[in-house]
N, C-alpha and C positions, 0 to 999 in steps of 0.2 A: 762752570764755576761749580762750587758746592758750599754747604752751609754746615756749619759744626752746631754739640749742644752737646756738652756731658749731662745724664741725668742721677740724679742720687737718691736710691730709694727711701721712702719713710716705711716703715714699719709699727703697727698696732703692739700692742701688749700681747697679744696672740702669735706675733710673729709676721700677720698677713700684712702684702702688702698693700698701703692702702693710699701712694699718693707717690711723686716725685719731686725732688727740685730741681729747676733745669738752671743749669749752668753756662755760661756764655762762655764759646771757645772760637780759637780763629782756625785751629788747625787740628790734627788726629793728639797732637801735641795734649795729655792733658794738667792746663793749669791755666789759671787765669791771666791772658794777655796784658801786654802793657796798654791800658785804653783805660778813659774814665768810666764811672758807674754808671752814667748818664751814656753815652754810648753804648756800653755795654747791652745796657737794657733796652735800649732804642731797635738795635740790630737784632739783639733775641727776639723781640715781639716783631719785627717785619719779617725775620727768615725762618721764625719759628709757626706764627697764629695768622700772617698772609701767604706768606710763599709757600711754606713746606707743609703737606699735610701733619699734624701733632697725633694723629692715632685715628681710627674709626668713630662713627659716631657711638656705638655701644659700649666704647672705653668707660668705662665709671671712672676711674682714677684719675686726682686731683692732678695739677700742677702747680708747684710753687713759683713765683717770678720777684727774683729782687726787685725793689722799687727807689731811688735818691728819694729824697724829700722834693727836688724840683721838679722830677716829672710826676710824682704823684698832685702836687699842687695844680700843676698844668693838665691835670687830667687824660694824664695819657694810661693809667689804666684801664680807662672807662669805653675804650676802643679793644678790648677782651671781655673772652666768652665767661661772665661771669658762674655759669655753671658749671666750669674748668678747673678756673684759676681759683688760685688762695694769695692773695695780694701778701707779698714781705715789707714791710719798712725797716728799709738797712737802720743799722744801728747809728750810723752816723747822720741819722735825719733829726734834726734838731725842732723837740716838742712844742712848737708853736702854735697860736692860735690857726694860723694860718691850713696846717697841716690838720689841726684837728676836726676844722671844718670841713679838709678833703676827707678823713676818716668818715665821719658822720655820713657824708653825704654818700659814700663807696656802700656804709654797711645801709644805709635806707634803700641803695637801688638795688640790695640783694649778695653783692660783693661779700665773701669771707676774708677775713683781715690776720694777719700775725707779725709779732714783734719777730725780728733776727735779731743773734746775740745780745738777749736784752740784757740790760744794765742795770737792772735794780732800782733805775733812780726815783724818788718819790717827783719826777717829773713827768712820768708817764702814768700816773696814777689816775689820772682825768680821763685818757684814752681808755684804761682796760675793759671799761666796760660795753664797750664797742669793738672789742678784739676778740675773735675766735679762738686765736693759738698764739702763745707763747713759748718762743724756743728760746731752751737756757743752755749755753754752750757749759758742758760739764768738764772741759778741762781749761777753761780762763777764771770760772767761779769752784768752789770747794764746794763739796758736797753739804756742810756747815751750813756757808755762806748761802746756799740756796735754799737748806732747808728752813733757815732763820726767817728769811724772807719770807716764803712760803708759811708758815705759821705764823706769822704777823699779819698777812695781809689777807686771811684764809677768806673772809669774808668777800674783798674785793675779789678774789679769782675765782669764786663759784661758780661761776658761768662760763670760764676760759678752762679751754682744754691744755695742761701744759705738754710740751714736747721737749724730751732731753735730745740734743742734738752734739753731734763728737764722742760718741761713745764708740769705746775701743776694746772692752773686756766684758764678759759675762758677767762678771764680777759687778761693772757698773750699772751694767743694763738690770741686775735682777736690784739692786743699791733702789735705784731710781724707779721702778715700777713699783717697790714697795712704797715708795714716799706717794703714788699717788699720779705719776707720769703714765699718760696716756698712749703718747707717739716717741718714736725714738728711729734717728739718724745717725749713721756714724760706721767707722770702715769698722767695724765688728759685723756689722750685716752687710755690707757694700759699700766698694768704693765706687766713685764715680765711673760711668762708662760713656765713652766718647760717640758719638753716632753723626756720622754723614751722612748727608742727604743733596739732590742735585737742586739748584737754585735757579729762582726765577731770577731772569737777568731783562734789567731796564733799555731800551733805547736811551741813552742820555740824551740828545737832544729833546725826544720829547717831554721827558722827565723834566728837564729844565724851563719848557716852554712851559710846562702841568706847573710847576712851582710859579713861575711868574704870573699864568695868568690868574691861578685863585688870589694870588695876594698884590692884585691890581686894585683901585678902590673901587673900579663898577667890572666884577667878572663875568663874561659872559658864560652862560651856562651850556650855550650851544655848541662855544669852542672847548670849553673842556669836554663835552661829551666825546667831540670829534675827537680831542688826543688822546681820548682814555681807550675810542676803538681803535685808536692804529699802534697801541701795543698791548700784546695778548697777556704781557707778564702785569700790566699795570690794571688791563679790564678785570683778570682773577681777582686780585688783591683786595678792587675797592667791592667786589661782589662777598668777598668774605669779610671784609671790614663793616660791608651795610649789613650784613646777617647780626655780626654781633651787636652793633647798637641797636638793629631795629628786639631782639633778644634780650639786652638788658632795657630798653628802654618801656616794653610792651609786652614783654613776656612770650614775643611770636618766635618761632623757632625758625623760622622761613618764611620769605613769600615766592610765589609764582608769580612765572609769566609779566614779570618787571623786565624791561629793557635798562639799556644802562643809561640814558635819558630819565627814565624815573627814578635812576635810586641816585642820579645825578640833584634831582630836584626835591628830591626824600630827604638826602644828608643835609642840603643846605650848604652855603657858605660856609659856617663856622666848620662842619665836620669833614669837607671836603679838604680844608687849610691843617687842620688837624692829621687829616689822612697823609696827604701829601708831603708831613712833619714826617711821619713815621717812615712812608713807603719809597720816596725817591732817595731823604739824605743820606741813606745808609747801602745803596747799592748802586753804584758805580763803577766796577769793574767792568773790564770786557766780556762784552759777548761772545764766548767762542762758538755759539749755535745758531749766527745771523742768518742761516741758508732756512731753519727751519722755523725760523721767528720769521721770515718772509714769505717763505709757502702759507705758512697760517693767515697772513692778511690778505693772499691773494685769494686762498680758499673763502674767507671771512665773507668779502667783497662780491665774489661771483657768486657765493650763496644767497647775499643779499639783493644781489640782482635776478637771478632766477625768482626767488619769493615774490619782487616788487610785479610782479608782472599777474600775481595775483589780487591784486590792490587789497592787499590785507597788510598795516604799518606791523602789525603784531609779527604777523607769519616773518616778514622782512626783518625785521630785529632778532629773535631767535635764530633765523636761519641763519644772520651773521654771527652768532655767536656757535652755531655747531662748526660752523666753518673757521672761528676763533681759537675756537679750543679742542677742534680735531685730532692735533699733535701733542696737547699736553703731556699726555701719558709718555712720550717719546723724550719732551724734554724734563720733563721730572722724573723719568724710567719710575712710575707709580701706574698702578692700574687705574684706569677709568673709574670705578666703582668707587675707589678711594677718593679722587678726585672729585667725583661728582657729589659725594656725601659733606663735601666739605662749602657748597657752597649752595643758593637755593637755586633752583632753575625749573622753568616748566616740564612734565610727564615728554612732552613731545621732543626736547632737548636730549632729555635722560634715554628716550625710547631710541633717539638717534647714534648717540654717542655711546652709549652704554651696550643698548642693544641691537644697534644697525641695523633698523627697521624703521619702517615710516618715509613719507615723504622729503624731511629734512636728509637724512641718510643719502635719500638717494641725490641728492642737488650734491653732497660730501663727495660721493659717490663718481661723479660727475666729473666733477673739478679732478679726481685722482684719476681717471681714464684720461684725462687731457694732458694731466703730469706723467703718464707714462706714456702716453705718444700711442695708443690703442684707440685708430683713429676708426674702424668699424666698429668696436664692440660702444665707442662716445657718441657713435649717427647714430645708433640704435639705442642707445639711452635718451637722448634729446629727442628720437620721435617717442616714445611711450612718454616723454612728459609734455610732447604736443608743440614744439621748437623745433625751429629748422637749423639747420648745421651751421648756417652764417649766423644766425642771431644769438647763437649759443658762441660762437668763435667770438664774435662782437662782446659779450658781456665777457672772455676772459681778456681780451685786448684789454676794454675797460677797467679792467679789477689788477690787471696786470700794472697798468700803469700809476692806478691811485697805491698800489703800494712802491712803484717807482720813485712816488713824491717823497719817500723819506729822504732825510739828510744823509749825504754821502758818510758811510762810516757807522756802523751800526756800535754802539757803545765807546765811541772812542771821543 
C-alpha cells in the first residue's frame, strides 16, 4: 500500500528553493481527489508526518500544509513539528474569535502561519499581526487590486512576508518582485510533483480497539500500551507523534531511553485521543505485507523475553523495540538511518538496528537464525548468550503464541 503527496516548490527572489507546499493526492494522478479538505489534511498528516519519512533531519526547507478552520480549532496543527511546518489557513476559513484564539496560541508556541489565497477582506486585519506569510493569488486578483491593498495597509503588513502564488510568466514574477514580494510559487517555476512512498498499515482490529480504549470514561494506560506494542505501525507513529509534541511544548528535539509505556504516560489521555484521531481513522486499507508485520511481532516479543533474563526493565523495553522495528526498512523500503532519524530512540537501539552491533543486535540475530532454521548457528549463538537450546526454543514458542493472539485477518 502506498501514500501519495504532491510537492510544489516555493522560491525566494533569487529563485532559491526555500520550501514546498504539500498537496494531498490519492494516486499518481496529479489532481486533488474528491474528498473534503478535512479528510485530505488529516490523511496527509498521518501519511507524511507519522507514517512516511518527510526527509532527513538536516533538510532545511519548510513544508506548507493546508488547514481548514475546524482542524485548526481542534488543535490538529499542534501535532506537527513546528520547526519544519508552515500552517496555511485555507481561504474558506471563517475569521471568527475561535480561529483568532487558535492563531495566537500557535504563534505563541512558535509555529509559523500563512493566509492562503488571501481575500484581502478587512475581516482578516486583526489576524495579520500574528501571520508570518500572506499568499496572494495573482490570477484571481489583478495586479492593481493587490497593489492597492498593499499600499493601503503598508503599516499593517510591515512584519509580514508576501508570497505571490500562481505565477505563470516571467513578467508576472518581475512585476511582483518589484512590488516587494519575497516569495513566489507557480507553474512558471515548478508544477506540483507527485511522490509515492510505502505506507505503514495498521492491524485494523487493534486500531479499532485502541480507538475504543482511549475513548472510554476511564482508559487503562496499561491496556493502551499493550495495544500499541502489538502493532509496528502504531508504535512507530506514536513515537514520532510524541517527539513532535515534546519539541513543540518544551523545545526538546528528542527524548532517549523512553519505552512505549513512558510515552503513553507522558502524552496523557487527551493527546492519546488526538493521536488516535489522526493515526487510526485514515488508514484502514488492507495490509498486503501481513507476514512481515507478524514476523516483526514475534521478533519483538522474543527479544523482550531474552532481555528479561537480565532483570532490566529498560533493557527489555529496548529489546522489544529493536525486534519490532528490525524489519521497518523492508516495510517502508527506506534506509534505517533515515527511519531512525524520525524517532527518538536510545543509542543502544540505534547501535543494534543501524550498525548491527551490540547485545540487542545479537538478540535479533538469534531470532533470524531460528527463522532461517540454521539450528547449529542458533545453538552456538544461544550458548554465547549463556542460554540453553531448550530455554531459547521455549521463548520462541512463547513469542509465536503471543503473536498468534492477533485477531484472524490482518487489516480485514
